[in-house]
N, C-alpha and C positions, 0 to 999 in steps of 0.2 A: 024196300027192306035192306038191301045191300048197302044203299047209300047211308042209311041211318047207322048201321054198324061201322061204317068207315068213319063217320063223325065221332063216334064214341072212342074209337081207337086213337083218333087224332088228339082228342082231349086227354086221354090217358098218357099218350106219348109226351104231350107238353108237360103234364104234371110230373112225369118221371124225370124229364130233363131239368125242371126247376129243382126237384129234390136232389138230383145229383150235383147240380151247381152249388146249392147251399152246403151240401156235405163237403165238397171239395174246398169251398172257401173257408169253412170252419176248420177243416184239417190243416189248411195252410196257415191260418192265424195261430192255431195251437202250436204248429211247428215253429213259427217265428218266436212265440213266447217262450217255448222250451229252449230255443237257441239262445235267446237273451238270458234266460236263467242259467244256462250252461256256461255262457261267457262270464257271467258274474261269479259263478261258483268256481271258475278256473282262475280268477284273479289271485295272484300270489301276494300274501301279506308281507310287507317289507317295512323297514325303518329307513328314514331318509334324513339328510342334512343339507343345508344350503351352503354352496361354495361362497366364501367370504374374501373380500379384498381389503387389505390394510397392512400395517406394519407388523412384523413378527420378530420377536426376540429369540434368537437361537440360544439354546441352553446346553449346559454340560453337566453330566451326572458323574459324581465321584463318591468314593467312600471316605468319610471323615470321622473324627473322634471328638468327644466332648472334653473340654478342658476348663478347669476352674478359671474364673476371671482373674483371681490372684490367689496365691498360696503363701501362707505365712507360717514359718516354723518359729514358734514362740520359745524364747530363751529367758532364763533368769538374768537380770541386770545387777543383782547383788548376790553374794554368797550367803548361804544359811541353810537351815533345815526346813524342808517343805512341810507346812503345817496342815493345809487342807486344800481340797479341790472344790470348786464352786460351779461346775458345769456337768451336764449329763453327756457322757461319751456318745457321739453321733447326733447330739442335739444342737439346736440353734443357739447362738450367742449373739448379743448385740454389741455394737461399737461402744466402748467405755465400760462394759460390764466386767466386774471382777470375776476372773475364772480360776485363779489360784492365789494362795496366801503363803508367804514365807514367814517364819517365826520372826516377829519384829522386836523382840525384847533387847537383843544386843544393839540393834540400830537405834532403838529408842534411848538406850543408855548413852550411846555416842552423841546423840542430839542433845541430851541433857548436859553432858560434859561440855560440849561446844557452847551452849548457852551460858554455863557457869563461867567459862573463860571470858566470854564477852562481857558479862556483868563485872567481873573482876577488873578487866582492863578499862572498862568505861569509868569505874570508880577511880582508878589510878589516873586516868586522863583528867577527870574533874579536879582531883587534888593537885596535879601538876599545873593545870591552868590557874588555879587559885594562887599557888606559890609564885608563879610567874607574874601575875597581876600585883601581888603584894610587894615584890622586890623591884619591879620596874621603876617606880618613882624614887626608890632609895639609890638606884644606880646613878642617877643624875647628881645626887648630893654626895656621892662618894662613900656611902655607908656599905655598899656591896661591891665586892671585887668583880671585875669584868668576867673573869674565868668562871666564878660561881654563877653569875647571871647566864652565861652561855650554857652552863650545865642544866639550869632550870628550863631554859628555852628548848634545849635538845630533848629533855624528858617529855615535854609536851608533844613534840613530833614523834617520839618513839611510841608513846602510848596511843596517839592518834592512829599510827600505822597498825598497832596491835589491834585496835578496835576494828579497823577495816578487815584485817585478816580474820578476826573472830567472827565478824558478820558473814564473811564468805564461808567460813567453816560451818556456821549454823545453817546457811542455805544448802550447803553440800549434804549435811547430815539430814536435813528435812527431805531433800531429794532422794537420798538413799533409803530413808524410811518409807517414802512413797513408792519406791520400786518394790517394796515387799508385797504390795498389792498389785498383782499382775492382771492387767485388763486386756480385753480383746480390742485390737486396732480397727477392725471392720466388722460389719454384720456378716456372719459366716456360719459354717457348720464345723463343729469340733470333731476331731478324730479321737482315737483311743489315747488315754494318758500314756506318756512315755516315762514318767516318773510318778511315784505314788507318795502320799504323806509319810513322813519319817525319814525319807532319803535326804542326803546332803547334796545340795546343788551348788554349782560354781558359776560365778558371774560370767556371762557372755560365752559360755561353753556348753552348758547343760540344756539339751532340748527337752521342753516340757510337753508340748502338744502341737499338732499341725492343724491349722485352720484353713478351710477352703471357702473362698467367696464364690457363691453360686448364683447370686442375683445382682447383676446379670451373669451370663455364662458364655464361654466361647465355643464355637464350632470350628475346629481346626482341620484343614484339608489342603491337598496339593492339586494343582492343575498342570497340564502339559505346557511347556514353554511356548508352543505354537498358539495357545489360547490367551497368552498374556496380553498381547496388544488389544484384543477385543475387550478383555476384562478391564484394562486400564481406561480404555475409551468410555466404556459404560460407567465406570466409577467417577470419571471426570465429568461426565454429562449429568449425572443425577445419582440419587441414592440407589444402590444396587440391592434389590430384594433377593434373598437367598431362602429357599425352602428346604426343609430337612424332614426326613421320614425315619422313624425308629423301626427297625426290622421287627415284624410280628405285632406291632402295635396298631390299634384301630384309631380312627379319628382323622381329622384334617391334618395336613402337613404343618409343621412348625414354621412360622414366618420370622426369619432373622434378617439382618442387614450386614453387608460387607463392611468390615471395620479396619482391616489391616491387610496390606500386600507387602510381603517381605522384599528386601532389597537385594537378594541374591538368589540366583537359580542354582539348584543343586546339580552340580556337574555330573554326578554319578547316575542320577535318575532322569535328568532333563525336565524336572518339575520345579515349581515355585510354591512356597507355602502362603496360604491365605487364611484369614480368620474372619468369621462372622459372629456378631454379638446377638444373643437372644435374651429377652428379659427374664425368662424362667420364673415368672411369678406363680406359675402353676406347678413348679417343681417336677416337670416331666423329664428333665435331663439331670444326669448325675455324672460327674467327672469319670472318664474312662469308658463311657458308652461308645458304641459305634453307631453312626447314622449314615443314611444315604442323602447326599447333598446335591441340590440342583441349583445352578446359577446361570444367568444370561451371559452370553459372550459377545454376540454380534446382532445388530438390528438390521433386518431386511425390510426395505421400504416398498410399500404399494405392491404386494404380491397376493396371488390367489391361493387360498388354502382350503383344505377339506380335512375331515377327521381321517386318521391313518387307516381306520378299518374300512374305509370306502375303496381303497386300492385293491385291485385284483391283478393276478399275473397269469400270463399265457405264454406259449412258445413264441408268439409274435411280439411280445412286450407287455407293458403294464396298461391297464385300462380301468375305467369305472363305468358303472351303469347309470345313465342319465335318464331321469323321469321326464317324459314329454307332457305336453298339455292334454293329450288324449288318454293319459294314464298308462301308456306303454313305455317300455324302457329301450334305450339304445346303448349298445356296447361302444364306448368311446375310448379310443387309444389316446394316452396322455404321456407327456414327458414330465417326470417328477424331479423335484429339487430336494432341498434339505428338510429335515424333520426337527420339530421342537415340541417336546412333550407329546400331546395327542394330536397335533396339527402337522399336516404334510403340505409342502409347497408344490403346486402344479404350475410348471413353467409354460407348457403348451397343451392345447386340447380342451380347455374348459374355461368358461367365463364366469365371472362373479354373478351370483343370483341363481344359477342353475342348481337343480336338486339332484343329489347323487344318493344312491342306495348305500346304506351303511350296515344293513343286516338283512339276510335272506337271499344273498346273491347266488347260492348254490342251485336254486330252482329257476334261475333266469336265463333267457337267451334273447337275442334281438327280437323285438316286437312283443314280448310277453307283457300282458296286462298285469298291473300290480294294484294292490290296495294298501295305502299308507296307514300304518298303525302307529300309535304313540306309545311312549314308554321306553 
């Protein structure tokens, strides 16, 4: 009987050992799963960018102003009374369009008078030529004195000269009459009238209206003398693209192109004036506006760049967080170079193709696991 009880105890002991082993194994697996979930839950969401190698154009940002491509102050070319305006103040006018009219009645009368004088002298010329032809054969026979013949011949020359002068007078009068119709020299925007109908205007002295050509239009700005060499080199190499931003305006920057480099440095400011031309077909620019201008100055060849927001600073220097293949980050000390727009040159410490963190750095330390998010 005691032996039988011992066998039952042995079986119960074995069952208990198996149950304990199964429980311990299940608890261990559960712990590992929980640890994996915890590690995943602790991954910090970040945004990343890839370090790039290539050429980089350094740029310069300055404040510029908008200037009309050309400004014309229209004056009367003949004197007279202003009869009418044919443009809307502030409105568009086309090249060759009549914008003002001077009373043409006096000019028309002068043209008619010139035409009358021409007709009279042409008739006298015809008569003088006929007299000369009639008396030419009589001169050889002695029926006409030489002095009389010379007079007839001189009359022909006098009337011929008078006809030429009369034709010139007619052309002049026609031109003067044409000047009574004042036309726009270029496609432009008209300002406010400077003289109104009924006023007496004087030739070449009375300003009538100011026209601004705004298609295309100029962006005028100045750059430091030190940047001049780089700008000239870029201008000689290829077309220099200039971007401009209107303060407070939304939308993409305006794309213009460098068109003019002044030939003199301003000795008082140490700057030189430049102009870029913008098509302005969208009428986004108006003369007198201020714009922020950005233009390239120097090209750096074969450099590594990252977005400027990737750079972090510490008492030991500048660094970036580099994402490794295992999803963890490494704090990497770097030597920085120049900046152009949103790109920063990394001279040492980073290779092209490596991923750097651009957003979420505040929660990172060496070895932190990260989860890359887009957007």
